C-alpha positions as CSV (number, residue, x, y, z in Angstrom):
1,M,85.6,77.8,81.1
2,K,88.2,78.2,78.4
3,L,85.5,78.7,75.8
4,I,83.8,81.4,78.0
5,R,87.1,83.2,78.4
6,T,87.7,83.1,74.6
7,L,84.2,84.6,73.9
8,L,84.7,87.3,76.5
9,G,88.1,88.1,75.0
10,R,86.5,88.5,71.5
11,L,83.8,90.6,72.9
12,S,86.4,92.8,74.5
13,D,88.2,93.1,71.2
14,S,85.0,94.2,69.5
15,L,84.6,97.1,71.9
16,F,87.8,98.8,70.9
17,V,89.5,98.8,67.5
18,S,92.9,100.0,66.5
19,V,93.5,103.8,66.9
20,P,96.2,106.0,65.3
21,E,99.5,105.6,67.0
22,K,100.0,109.2,67.8
23,L,97.5,111.4,69.7
24,E,97.1,114.9,68.3
25,L,96.8,117.4,71.1
26,A,93.5,119.2,71.2
27,T,93.8,122.9,70.4
28,E,90.3,123.9,71.3
29,L,88.9,123.8,74.8
30,S,85.3,122.6,75.1
31,N,83.0,124.5,77.4
32,V,85.6,124.9,80.3
33,P,83.8,126.2,83.4
34,P,85.0,129.5,84.8
35,L,87.9,129.4,87.3
36,R,87.7,130.5,90.9
37,L,90.6,131.6,92.9
38,V,90.9,130.0,96.3
39,S,93.4,131.5,98.7
40,D,95.1,132.9,95.6
41,K,96.7,129.5,95.0
42,S,94.1,126.8,94.4
43,M,92.1,126.8,91.2
44,L,88.7,125.2,91.3
45,S,86.1,124.9,88.6
46,A,82.5,125.9,89.2
47,P,80.1,123.1,89.9
48,V,79.0,121.2,86.8
49,D,75.4,120.1,86.5
50,A,75.0,116.4,86.0
51,A,72.9,117.2,82.9
52,T,76.1,118.3,81.1
53,R,77.4,114.7,81.2
54,R,78.3,113.6,77.7
55,P,75.6,111.4,76.3
56,T,76.7,108.0,74.9
57,S,76.9,108.2,71.1
58,H,76.4,105.2,68.8
59,S,77.4,107.1,65.7
60,I,81.2,106.9,66.4
61,S,83.4,103.9,67.1
62,Q,84.5,103.1,70.6
63,A,88.1,103.8,69.6
64,D,87.0,107.3,68.5
65,A,85.2,107.8,71.8
66,L,88.4,106.8,73.7
67,D,90.4,109.3,71.6
68,D,87.9,112.0,72.2
69,A,87.8,111.4,75.9
70,V,91.6,111.7,76.2
71,R,91.7,114.9,74.1
72,R,89.0,116.6,76.1
73,S,90.6,115.6,79.4
74,Q,93.9,117.0,78.2
75,A,92.3,120.3,77.3
76,W,90.6,120.5,80.6
77,F,93.9,120.2,82.4
78,L,95.9,122.5,80.2
79,S,93.5,125.3,80.9
80,R,94.1,124.9,84.6
81,Q,97.9,125.1,84.9
82,H,99.2,128.0,86.9
83,A,100.2,130.5,84.2
84,S,103.4,131.8,85.7
85,E,104.7,129.1,88.1
86,G,103.6,126.0,86.1
87,Y,102.1,123.9,88.8
88,W,98.6,122.3,89.0
89,V,96.7,122.2,92.2
90,A,93.1,121.4,93.3
91,E,91.3,121.5,96.6
92,L,92.1,118.9,99.2
93,E,88.8,118.4,101.1
94,A,88.5,116.8,104.5
95,D,85.4,116.9,106.7
96,T,83.7,119.6,108.9
97,T,86.2,119.1,111.8
98,L,88.7,121.6,110.5
99,T,86.1,124.3,109.9
100,A,84.7,123.9,113.4
101,E,88.2,124.0,114.9
102,Y,89.0,127.2,112.8
103,L,85.9,129.0,114.3
104,L,87.0,127.9,117.8
105,L,90.6,129.1,117.2
106,R,89.5,132.5,116.1
107,R,87.3,132.7,119.2
108,F,90.2,131.6,121.4
109,L,92.3,134.4,119.9
110,D,89.5,136.9,120.1
111,R,89.8,137.5,116.4
112,V,86.3,136.7,115.3
113,D,85.5,137.8,111.8
114,S,81.8,138.1,111.4
115,E,81.8,137.4,107.6
116,R,84.0,134.4,107.9
117,E,82.0,133.1,110.8
118,R,78.7,133.6,108.9
119,L,79.9,131.6,105.9
120,A,81.5,128.9,108.0
121,V,78.4,128.5,110.1
122,R,76.3,128.1,106.9
123,Y,78.7,125.4,105.7
124,L,78.5,123.5,109.0
125,R,74.7,123.6,109.0
126,A,74.6,122.4,105.3
127,M,76.8,119.4,106.1
128,Q,74.7,118.2,109.0
129,L,73.1,114.7,108.5
130,P,69.4,114.1,108.9
131,D,70.0,112.3,112.2
132,G,71.6,115.4,113.6
133,G,75.3,114.5,113.6
134,W,78.2,115.1,111.3
135,P,80.3,112.4,109.4
136,I,84.0,112.2,108.7
137,F,83.5,111.0,105.1
138,Y,80.9,111.2,102.4
139,G,78.2,108.6,102.9
140,G,79.5,107.8,106.4
141,P,77.5,107.8,109.7
142,S,77.6,110.5,112.3
143,E,80.9,110.6,114.2
144,I,81.0,111.6,117.8
145,S,84.1,113.9,117.8
146,A,83.2,115.7,114.5
147,S,79.6,116.2,115.8
148,V,80.7,117.7,119.2
149,K,83.1,120.1,117.6
150,A,80.5,121.2,115.0
151,Y,77.8,121.7,117.7
152,F,80.2,123.6,120.0
153,A,81.4,125.9,117.1
154,L,77.8,126.6,116.1
155,K,76.7,127.4,119.6
156,L,79.7,129.7,120.2
157,S,78.8,131.4,116.9
158,G,75.3,132.3,118.2
159,I,73.1,129.4,117.1
160,A,70.6,128.8,119.8
161,A,70.6,125.4,121.5
162,D,66.8,125.1,121.2
163,E,66.8,125.3,117.4
164,P,65.5,122.1,115.8
165,S,68.8,121.3,114.1
166,M,70.7,121.8,117.4
167,L,68.2,119.6,119.3
168,R,68.7,116.9,116.7
169,A,72.5,117.3,117.1
170,R,72.3,117.0,120.9
171,D,70.1,113.9,120.7
172,C,72.5,112.3,118.2
173,I,75.6,113.1,120.3
174,L,74.1,111.8,123.5
175,A,73.0,108.6,121.7
176,M,76.7,108.1,120.8
177,G,77.8,108.5,124.4
178,G,78.3,112.2,124.8
179,V,81.4,114.3,125.2
180,V,83.4,111.6,127.2
181,C,83.4,109.4,124.1
182,T,85.2,111.9,121.9
183,N,88.8,111.5,121.0
184,V,91.8,113.1,122.8
185,F,92.2,116.0,120.4
186,T,88.6,117.0,120.8
187,K,88.9,116.9,124.5
188,I,92.0,119.2,124.3
189,T,90.1,121.7,122.2
190,L,87.2,121.6,124.7
191,A,89.6,122.0,127.7
192,L,90.8,125.3,126.2
193,F,87.3,126.6,126.7
194,E,86.7,125.0,130.2
195,Q,84.3,122.5,128.6
196,Y,86.4,119.5,129.7
197,D,88.7,118.9,132.6
198,W,92.4,118.8,131.9
199,K,92.7,115.9,134.3
200,G,90.7,113.8,131.9
201,I,93.4,114.3,129.2
202,P,96.5,112.1,129.0
203,S,99.6,113.7,130.4
204,M,102.4,114.6,128.0
205,P,105.1,116.3,130.1
206,P,107.4,118.6,128.1
207,E,110.4,116.8,129.7
208,I,110.1,114.2,126.9
209,M,111.9,116.8,124.8
210,L,115.0,116.1,126.9
211,L,115.1,112.4,126.2
212,P,118.1,111.4,124.0
213,R,117.3,111.2,120.3
214,R,118.1,107.5,120.2
215,F,116.1,106.7,123.4
216,Y,113.2,104.3,122.7
217,F,110.6,106.9,123.7
218,S,112.3,109.8,122.0
219,I,110.2,112.5,120.3
220,Y,111.9,111.4,117.1
221,A,110.5,107.9,117.5
222,I,107.0,109.1,116.4
223,S,105.9,110.2,113.0
224,Y,106.5,113.7,111.5
225,W,102.8,114.7,111.8
226,S,102.6,113.5,115.4
227,R,105.8,115.4,116.3
228,A,104.6,118.6,114.6
229,V,101.3,118.4,116.4
230,L,102.6,117.2,119.8
231,I,105.5,119.6,120.5
232,P,103.4,122.7,120.5
233,L,100.9,120.8,122.7
234,L,103.7,120.2,125.2
235,V,103.8,123.9,125.8
236,V,100.0,124.1,125.9
237,F,99.8,121.2,128.4
238,A,102.3,122.8,130.7
239,N,100.3,126.1,130.8
240,Q,96.7,124.9,130.4
241,P,95.4,128.1,129.0
242,V,91.7,128.9,129.1
243,C,89.4,131.0,127.1
244,R,86.4,131.7,129.3
245,I,83.0,131.9,127.7
246,P,79.5,132.6,129.1
247,Q,78.0,129.6,130.8
248,E,75.0,129.6,128.4
249,Q,77.5,129.1,125.5
250,G,78.9,125.9,127.1
251,I,78.0,122.4,126.2
252,D,77.0,120.8,129.5
253,E,73.9,119.4,127.7
254,L,76.2,117.1,125.7
255,Y,77.2,115.1,128.8
256,V,75.2,112.0,129.5
257,A,76.0,112.4,133.2
258,L,76.8,115.5,135.2
259,R,80.3,116.7,134.7
260,S,80.9,116.7,138.5
261,Q,80.1,113.0,138.6
262,I,82.5,111.9,135.9
263,R,85.3,109.5,137.1
264,Y,87.8,110.1,134.3
265,R,89.7,106.8,135.0
266,N,86.6,105.0,133.9
267,V,86.0,106.8,130.6
268,P,88.1,106.9,127.4
269,P,91.0,107.0,127.0
270,F,91.7,105.8,130.5
271,N,89.2,102.9,130.8
272,K,91.2,99.8,131.2
273,D,91.2,96.5,129.3
274,Q,89.6,93.6,131.0
275,R,92.8,91.6,131.2
276,W,95.0,92.5,134.1
277,F,98.2,93.3,132.2
278,T,98.1,94.8,128.7
279,P,100.2,97.5,127.1
280,H,97.3,99.9,127.3
281,N,96.8,99.2,131.0
282,F,100.5,99.8,131.6
283,F,100.4,103.2,130.1
284,V,97.2,104.1,131.9
285,Q,99.0,103.4,135.2
286,L,102.0,105.4,134.0
287,D,99.8,108.3,133.2
288,R,98.7,108.4,136.8
289,V,102.3,108.7,137.9
290,L,102.9,111.5,135.4
291,K,99.9,113.4,136.6
292,L,101.4,113.3,140.2
293,Y,104.7,114.7,138.8
294,D,102.8,117.4,136.9
295,R,101.4,118.7,140.2
296,M,104.9,119.4,141.5
297,P,107.4,119.3,138.6
298,L,111.1,120.0,139.0
299,S,111.0,123.7,138.1
300,W,114.5,123.8,136.5
301,L,113.8,120.7,134.5
302,R,110.4,121.9,133.4
303,E,111.8,125.2,132.3
304,K,114.6,123.6,130.4
305,A,112.2,121.3,128.6
306,L,109.8,124.1,127.7
307,Q,112.7,126.1,126.3
308,K,113.7,123.2,124.1
309,A,110.2,122.7,122.9
310,A,109.9,126.4,122.1
311,T,113.2,126.5,120.3
312,W,112.2,123.5,118.2
313,M,108.9,125.1,117.3
314,L,110.3,128.5,116.4
315,E,113.0,126.8,114.3
316,H,110.4,124.9,112.4
317,L,108.1,128.0,111.9
318,K,110.7,129.7,109.6
319,G,109.2,128.5,106.3
320,S,106.2,130.1,104.5
321,G,103.9,127.0,104.9
322,G,103.3,127.1,108.6
323,L,104.4,124.5,111.2
324,G,104.5,121.1,109.4
325,A,102.3,122.7,106.7
326,I,99.3,120.9,108.1
327,Y,96.4,122.6,109.9
328,P,96.4,120.9,113.3
329,A,100.1,121.7,113.9
330,M,99.7,125.2,112.6
331,A,96.8,125.9,114.9
332,N,98.6,124.3,117.9
333,S,101.6,126.5,117.2
334,I,99.5,129.7,117.6
335,V,98.1,128.5,120.9
336,A,101.6,127.6,122.1
337,L,102.9,131.0,121.0
338,R,100.2,132.7,123.1
339,C,101.3,130.5,126.1
340,L,104.9,131.7,125.5
341,G,103.8,135.3,125.9
342,Y,103.5,136.3,122.2
343,Q,100.6,138.8,121.7
344,V,98.0,138.2,119.0
345,D,99.4,141.2,117.1
346,D,103.0,139.9,117.2
347,P,104.3,139.4,113.6
348,L,105.0,135.7,114.3
349,V,101.4,135.1,115.4
350,R,100.0,137.1,112.5
351,K,102.2,135.2,110.1
352,A,101.0,131.8,111.5
353,L,97.3,133.0,111.3
354,H,97.8,134.2,107.8
355,E,99.1,130.8,106.8
356,I,96.0,129.2,108.2
357,E,93.8,131.7,106.4
358,S,95.4,130.6,103.1
359,L,93.7,127.2,103.6
360,E,90.3,128.8,103.4
361,V,88.1,127.6,100.5
362,H,85.2,129.8,99.4
363,D,82.7,127.7,97.6
364,T,78.9,127.2,97.2
365,V,76.6,124.4,98.5
366,S,73.0,123.6,97.8
367,I,70.5,124.5,100.5
368,G,67.0,123.7,99.4
369,D,66.7,125.0,95.8
370,Q,69.5,127.5,96.1
371,R,73.2,127.5,96.0
372,V,74.7,129.7,98.7
373,E,78.2,130.8,99.4
374,V,80.1,129.1,102.2
375,L,83.6,128.8,103.7
376,H,85.4,125.7,104.8
377,L,89.0,124.8,105.6
378,Q,91.3,122.3,103.8
379,P,94.0,120.7,105.8
380,C,96.9,121.7,103.5
381,H,97.7,122.3,99.8
382,S,98.8,119.6,97.4
383,P,100.6,121.2,94.4
384,I,103.6,118.8,94.3
385,W,101.4,115.7,94.4
386,D,98.8,117.0,91.9
387,T,101.5,118.3,89.5
388,A,103.6,115.1,89.5
389,L,100.7,112.7,89.1
390,L,99.2,114.8,86.3
391,M,102.5,115.0,84.4
392,N,102.8,111.2,84.5
393,A,99.3,110.9,83.1
394,L,99.8,113.5,80.4
395,I,103.0,111.8,79.2
396,E,101.1,108.5,79.0
397,T,98.6,110.2,76.7
398,G,101.3,110.8,74.1
399,M,102.1,114.4,74.9
400,P,105.6,115.3,73.6
401,Q,108.2,115.1,76.3
402,D,109.3,118.7,75.6
403,H,105.7,120.1,75.6
404,P,105.8,123.6,77.1
405,S,103.3,122.6,79.8
406,L,105.4,119.7,80.9
407,Q,108.6,121.8,80.8
408,K,106.9,124.4,83.1
409,G,105.7,121.7,85.4
410,G,109.1,120.1,85.5
411,A,110.8,123.4,86.2
412,Y,108.4,124.0,89.1
413,L,109.1,120.6,90.6
414,V,112.9,121.0,90.3
415,S,112.6,124.3,92.1
416,R,110.7,122.7,95.0
417,Q,113.2,120.0,95.8
418,A,114.2,120.1,99.5
419,K,117.7,121.3,100.2
420,T,117.5,121.5,104.0
421,V,118.3,118.7,106.5
422,G,115.0,117.8,108.1
423,D,113.9,115.5,110.9
424,W,114.4,112.5,108.6
425,K,118.1,112.8,109.4
426,F,117.7,111.2,112.8
427,S,116.3,108.0,111.3
428,S,118.5,108.0,108.3
429,P,121.8,109.8,109.2
430,A,123.5,108.7,105.9
431,A,120.8,110.5,103.8
432,E,121.4,113.9,102.2
433,P,118.7,116.4,101.2
434,G,116.9,115.7,98.0
435,G,113.3,114.7,98.5
436,W,110.1,116.5,97.7
437,Y,107.3,117.6,100.0
438,F,103.6,117.6,99.4
439,Q,102.7,121.3,99.9
440,F,103.8,124.7,98.5
441,E,106.5,124.8,101.2
442,N,107.4,122.2,103.8
443,E,111.2,122.1,103.6
444,F,111.7,120.1,106.8
445,Y,109.4,117.3,105.8
446,P,109.8,115.8,102.3
447,D,108.1,112.4,101.9
448,V,108.9,109.3,99.9
449,D,105.6,109.1,98.1
450,D,105.8,112.6,96.6
451,S,109.5,112.1,95.8
452,A,108.9,108.8,94.0
453,V,106.1,110.3,91.8
454,V,108.1,113.4,91.1
455,L,111.1,111.4,90.0
456,M,109.0,109.3,87.7
457,A,107.6,112.4,86.1
458,L,111.0,114.2,85.8
459,S,112.6,111.1,84.2
460,K,110.1,111.3,81.4
461,V,110.3,115.0,80.5
462,R,112.9,116.9,78.4
463,M,114.0,120.2,79.7
464,A,116.5,122.8,78.5
465,Q,118.3,122.7,81.8
466,T,119.5,119.1,81.3
467,T,122.3,119.2,83.8
468,E,120.2,120.7,86.5
469,L,117.5,118.1,85.9
470,Q,119.9,115.2,86.0
471,E,121.5,116.5,89.3
472,S,118.0,116.9,90.8
473,I,117.0,113.4,89.9
474,Q,120.2,111.9,91.2
475,R,119.8,113.7,94.6
476,G,116.2,112.7,94.8
477,T,116.9,109.0,94.0
478,N,119.7,108.9,96.6
479,W,117.4,110.3,99.2
480,V,114.5,107.8,98.5
481,L,116.9,104.9,98.5
482,A,118.4,106.0,101.8
483,M,114.9,106.0,103.3
484,Q,114.3,102.3,102.7
485,G,113.4,100.5,105.9
486,S,115.2,97.5,107.4
487,D,112.1,95.5,106.6
488,G,112.6,96.2,102.9
489,G,109.6,98.6,102.6
490,W,109.3,102.4,102.7
491,G,107.4,104.6,105.1
492,A,106.4,108.2,104.2
493,Y,108.6,110.6,106.2
494,D,111.0,108.5,108.3
495,K,112.8,105.3,108.2
496,D,111.9,102.4,110.6
497,N,109.3,104.5,112.4
498,N,107.5,101.4,113.6
499,R,107.5,101.1,117.4
500,I,104.0,99.8,117.7
501,V,104.0,100.2,121.5
502,F,103.3,103.9,121.0
503,N,99.8,103.2,119.7
504,Y,98.9,101.9,123.2
505,I,99.5,105.1,125.1
506,P,96.3,106.9,126.1
507,F,97.2,110.0,124.0
508,A,97.3,107.8,120.8
509,D,93.6,106.9,120.8
510,H,93.6,107.7,117.0
511,H,96.3,105.0,116.5
512,A,98.3,107.1,114.1
513,L,101.4,108.1,116.0
514,L,103.7,106.0,113.7
515,D,104.8,106.0,110.1
516,P,105.8,102.3,109.3
517,S,106.6,100.9,105.9
518,T,103.5,100.4,103.7
519,S,102.7,98.3,100.6
520,D,101.5,101.2,98.6
521,L,104.7,103.3,99.1
522,T,106.9,100.3,98.5
523,G,105.1,99.5,95.2
524,R,105.6,103.1,94.2
525,C,109.3,103.0,94.9
526,L,109.7,99.9,92.7
527,E,107.9,101.8,89.9
528,M,110.2,104.7,90.4
529,L,113.3,102.5,90.2
530,A,112.1,101.0,87.0
531,A,111.3,104.5,85.5
532,L,114.9,105.5,86.2
533,G,116.2,102.5,84.3
534,Y,116.8,100.0,87.1
535,D,115.7,96.4,87.2
536,Q,115.6,93.5,89.7
537,T,119.4,93.5,90.1
538,H,119.3,96.7,92.1
539,P,120.0,95.9,95.8
540,A,116.9,97.6,97.0
541,V,114.5,95.4,95.0
542,A,114.8,92.0,96.6
543,P,114.1,93.2,100.1
544,A,111.1,95.2,98.8
545,L,109.7,92.2,97.0
546,R,110.0,90.1,100.2
547,F,108.2,92.8,102.1
548,L,105.4,92.9,99.6
549,K,104.9,89.2,99.7
550,R,104.7,89.3,103.5
551,E,102.2,92.1,103.5
552,Q,99.8,90.6,101.0
553,E,96.4,89.8,102.5
554,T,95.1,86.3,102.4
555,D,92.5,87.2,99.8
556,G,95.3,88.5,97.4
557,S,94.9,92.3,98.0
558,W,97.2,94.8,99.6
559,Y,96.3,97.3,102.2
560,G,96.2,101.0,101.1
561,R,97.5,103.3,103.8
562,W,97.3,106.5,101.8
563,G,94.3,105.8,99.6
564,V,91.0,104.1,100.1
565,N,91.9,101.3,100.4
566,Y,92.6,97.8,99.2
567,I,91.9,98.8,95.6
568,Y,94.5,101.6,96.0
569,G,97.1,99.4,97.7
570,T,96.6,96.6,95.2
571,W,97.0,98.9,92.2
572,S,100.1,100.6,93.7
573,V,101.8,97.2,94.3
574,L,100.9,95.7,90.9
575,A,102.1,98.8,89.0
576,G,105.5,98.5,90.8
577,L,105.8,94.7,90.3
578,R,105.1,95.0,86.6
579,A,107.5,97.9,86.1
580,I,110.4,96.2,87.8
581,G,109.9,93.1,85.7
582,V,108.4,90.5,88.0
583,D,106.9,87.4,86.4
584,L,103.2,88.2,86.1
585,S,102.2,84.5,86.1
586,E,103.4,84.2,89.8
587,P,100.5,82.8,91.9
588,Y,100.5,85.7,94.3
589,I,99.9,88.1,91.4
590,R,97.1,86.0,90.0
591,R,95.5,86.1,93.5
592,A,95.6,89.8,93.3
593,V,94.0,89.8,89.9
594,A,91.2,87.5,91.0
595,W,90.5,89.7,94.0
596,L,90.3,92.9,91.8
597,E,88.0,91.2,89.3
598,S,85.8,89.9,92.1
599,K,85.2,93.4,93.3
600,Q,83.9,94.9,90.1
601,N,80.4,96.4,90.4
602,P,77.5,95.6,88.1
603,D,77.9,99.0,86.4
604,G,81.4,98.1,85.3
605,G,83.2,100.3,87.8
606,W,84.9,99.8,91.1
607,G,84.5,101.5,94.4
608,E,85.5,101.2,98.1
609,T,84.1,103.0,101.1
610,C,86.1,104.2,104.0
611,H,84.3,101.6,106.0
612,S,86.9,99.2,104.7
613,Y,89.3,100.5,107.3
614,G,87.1,99.0,110.0
615,D,87.1,95.6,111.5
616,D,84.5,94.0,109.1
617,P,86.3,92.3,106.2
618,A,83.1,92.4,104.2
619,W,83.8,96.0,103.3
620,S,87.1,95.2,101.6
621,G,86.9,96.5,98.0
622,K,83.2,97.2,98.4
623,G,81.4,100.5,97.7
624,D,79.7,102.6,95.0
625,S,81.7,103.0,91.8
626,T,83.9,106.1,91.5
627,P,86.1,107.3,88.6
628,S,89.3,107.3,90.7
629,Q,88.9,103.8,92.2
630,T,87.7,102.5,88.8
631,A,90.9,103.9,87.3
632,W,93.1,102.3,90.0
633,A,91.5,98.9,89.4
634,I,91.9,99.1,85.6
635,M,95.5,100.1,85.9
636,G,96.1,97.4,88.5
637,L,94.6,94.8,86.2
638,M,96.5,96.0,83.1
639,S,99.7,96.1,85.2
640,A,99.1,92.4,85.8
641,G,98.8,91.6,82.1
642,M,95.0,91.7,81.9
643,T,94.6,94.4,79.2
644,D,92.4,92.1,77.0
645,A,90.2,91.1,79.9
646,F,86.4,91.8,79.7
647,S,86.5,93.3,83.2
648,V,89.0,95.9,82.0
649,A,86.9,96.7,78.9
650,R,83.8,97.2,81.1
651,G,85.8,99.4,83.4
652,V,86.9,101.6,80.5
653,Q,83.3,101.8,79.3
654,Y,82.3,103.0,82.8
655,L,84.9,105.9,82.6
656,L,83.7,106.8,79.1
657,R,80.1,106.8,80.1
658,H,80.7,109.0,83.1
659,Q,82.9,111.7,81.5
660,I,81.3,115.1,81.3
661,K,81.2,117.2,78.1
662,D,84.0,119.5,79.3
663,G,86.4,116.5,79.7
664,S,86.1,116.1,83.5
665,W,84.6,113.5,85.8
666,E,82.5,114.0,89.0
667,E,83.3,112.4,92.3
668,V,82.0,113.3,95.8
669,R,83.4,110.5,97.9
670,H,86.5,110.5,100.0
671,T,89.1,108.2,98.3
672,G,92.2,109.6,100.0
673,T,93.4,108.7,103.5
674,G,94.9,110.9,106.1
675,F,94.6,108.6,109.1
676,P,92.6,105.3,108.8
677,R,89.4,105.4,110.8
678,V,90.0,109.0,111.8
679,F,90.6,111.4,109.0
680,Y,89.9,111.0,105.3
681,L,90.5,113.2,102.2
682,R,88.8,114.0,99.0
683,Y,91.4,115.0,96.4
684,H,89.3,117.0,94.0
685,W,91.4,115.9,91.0
686,Y,91.8,112.2,91.8
687,C,88.7,111.7,89.6
688,Q,90.4,113.7,86.8
689,Y,94.0,112.6,86.3
690,F,93.6,108.9,87.3
691,P,90.9,108.2,84.7
692,L,92.9,110.1,82.1
693,W,96.0,108.0,83.0
694,A,94.0,104.7,82.9
695,L,92.4,105.5,79.5
696,A,95.7,106.5,78.0
697,M,97.4,103.4,79.3
698,Y,94.6,101.2,78.0
699,R,94.8,102.8,74.5
700,N,98.6,102.3,74.4
701,L,98.5,98.7,75.5
702,R,95.7,97.8,73.1
703,T,97.2,99.5,70.1
704,R,101.0,99.1,70.6
705,G,101.3,96.5,73.3
706,K,103.3,98.9,75.5
707,M,102.7,101.7,77.8
708,R,104.3,105.0,77.0
709,A,106.3,104.6,80.1
710,D,107.6,101.2,78.7
711,E,108.7,102.9,75.6
712,L,110.6,105.6,77.4
713,R,112.3,103.3,79.9
714,P,114.9,101.8,77.4
715,Q,115.9,105.4,76.4
716,I,116.5,106.2,80.0
717,L,118.4,103.0,80.6
718,A,120.6,103.6,77.5
719,S,121.4,107.1,78.5
720,G,122.1,106.3,82.1
721,C,121.7,110.0,82.8
722,H,119.2,109.6,85.5
723,R,120.9,106.8,87.4
724,A,122.2,107.5,90.9
725,D,124.6,105.5,93.0
726,R,123.2,103.4,95.8
């Protein structure tokens, strides 16, 4: 075995020879595709034909190929920075659900735009699977809720139910159990059009707004996204508005049994567990009590609760990004405003609708032999996340710390630091504003993940406004540290948001009401602390290490809450452990290395499908290779001291082979996670900056034995300028 490892190591050495210590920044751009403006903010490149992929050349050394790949990727990114504001941003793609909901929302408001509708219908039809349904991730099977929404949106938009594609859709939906098997949010949408009975939807009385903030079932005991989505729905539930449509536009044909024969207590989410007493059965019984109260509520109490919900919603609508800066909350806020008596032409409603319209993506798709224009909706924008991750990658490539592009990006990030007290104050009263959010504007809801990555990026750049930069970093660090949970880990938006019992209530059939500590965020925070000059003596580190050891899976991997899935989680943790100085020979780290290497595909890459969030462990770390997941695996292995491993060399070769002439990579799969099992994301630039980061890291470790981040860390430690008090 030792002989085999030695031979593999020598083979790996032969693949890459020494390269010059400094990378000269490319000054010429190579065949950059034209830019498209999306909602006047997102910049997307035109589709690139696979034929433009760079052919493998045997006339240059592998080291030259690596240098060339990094230079072209740099040039690709530098041409896409926002000229005046300095940020980078790409599309954040979900599935067809949001586009279908958008068509239904405009119908509900009687604000149908024929051109928008035509393009959105074309998109929905293009995304239909051969079996008639619609998936929630690329390569996935038809999903009942997505399929029902798409079918209903198409039918309301004038597509006849007897068209072959609609007949296929109906058969597929019925085979999956019909409308009663959809999730709660789909049933709420259908109830707005009288296509589902309100009594089949879990009760959420607005009186919960009156519960004390520290009460166990307080509205602040659930996650930010649940709060932003639910509070407008409390107003909607109390009013039960209806948009009446012609009977022939309804979807009775999607019910397996006649609607009049449905016993809602026997269908999801009210069907009971077989055991007599379970948390789910308890909440089902409680729902029946709440429904009795809803028939005759205390009028003064109901009015007070609705007023409080309305006040909360109006207060959180003040920003420019919409309620919560995520589509579901933004759409619910418009319906709630209508319930409160606001007319469609009211400035507040118009503002909210305009914020949703900014999420439109005008693109093209292939239908037959043609590419046609379509419209679909993204859930939100991601400029902070894209900018911060890319800046870290560019710095690793050797770009000067004071490069104009990095200075512009850094200035943009500093300008977007949250200065307002948000909902996080209730879980962490000692914290002061200082985090960063994900979107263009979401002042009430900064998150730990974005904040950690921003702080890593800002610690590595040199800017003229040195004092302002240092103060920004210190505020941000204090905020992140204050958000560490009592279990030693970090969640995304709140501290200790982990009351698991909430996932048993009928309303939570998506099992995503909470925001507990996760391994990927905890690893990221350790990496952030190291970037700021801290080591294992910092008081936050020991609890975090204990948390990560508890959370490790038996096979050696870590679960990835915010990226697909175990490859993402394992990379995030290993990067943090290495940065903070953990002994890489520890058995639990070697188990993680063994797991990563065991998941490498025959083509040299790594991939993992969204199926890995299901109950079958066989899907863990398994899937077609993708550039982003290959980059995560390579960086994870290198973080664990495996730079000279043959597996890493093969992974690097995979990235080099699949780079396109213009310096980019292609990836169609969803490798980001919104809510496991329910909602997945395709970050269009995950396949760009992560491969660049991995290639640059590999080159630095092979030629100098250090990452660029390693070289900068002693400077930061010596200056002490970025350190913040605990």
